[in-house]
N, C-alpha and C positions, 0 to 999 in steps of 0.2 A: 467316342465320333462325333465328328467334327459337325456342325450343320453345313446342307446341301444351299450353296448360294445358285442364283438364276443362271448366271455363265456356264457351270458344271451341269445344269439341267438341261438348256438349251446344245453343248457340245454333246448331249445324247441326242439330245430331241430332233435336231435339224440335222443330221446325217438320215435318222432311221425314217424322216416325211421323203427327204430327197431319193430315199433306197426304193420306197413307196413307189414314189414318184413315178421312177424311172421304168419299173415292173408292169407298174398296171398301163404306161404308157406304151412302151414294147408288147406289151401283151394287145393290147387293145389294137394297135396297128396292125400286127400278121394275124389275131383275128379276124379283122374287120377285111385284109387283103385276103383269108382264105376262103372268107364266104363268098365273094366275091366273083369264085371262079363261074364259069360257064361252060355250055355246052361248044365251043369256038375253038379250036386247037391254037391260034392268035394270039386270044385274049388270055387264056391258059398261059399261052408261056410270058406272056407277059406280064402277069401276076405272078407267076415264081419267079421271073427277073426281080420284080420290087421284093417280093418278101425274104430273097437273097439278099438286096442292098437296102434290107432296113436292117437285117440280122446285123451283116458287116457293120453298121454304122450307130446301131443301138446298144449291139451286145458287149461291146469295150465299156462304153462309159454303164451300162449296166453293175457288170460284173467290179468296176473300178468302186462305183456305189456301195456294192454288198461289201468290198474290201474295207474299204475307209470305214463305213460303219461297223464292221467288226475288231477295226486296229482299235477305235474310240470305244468303243464298249468293253472291250477286254483291256484298257488302260488311260483311262479319263481324262490321266495328269501326267501323261508319257509326252515326250515330246515329238512327238511325229503329230500330233493333233495341233497343234497352229500353224501349220503347213496344211492340213488338208481342210477345215474349219474354214 
């Protein structure tokens, strides 16, 4: 077994950290918005709209980050890695 280089380690660590950040940010924003709901119908409508917009804008990036992390973890020396990292 050949020794692992710093680049190989970074190739695995970077997508993992990015994915963790995406999931954390998305979850924090959505949960923060959901906690701000009040008894007012107009305010709740606005919060619901903001939640929908947040999901539409952040979910694709989060899904891509998970897919990229999975691709890199399954084949760290694959031909797709230079295009992702």
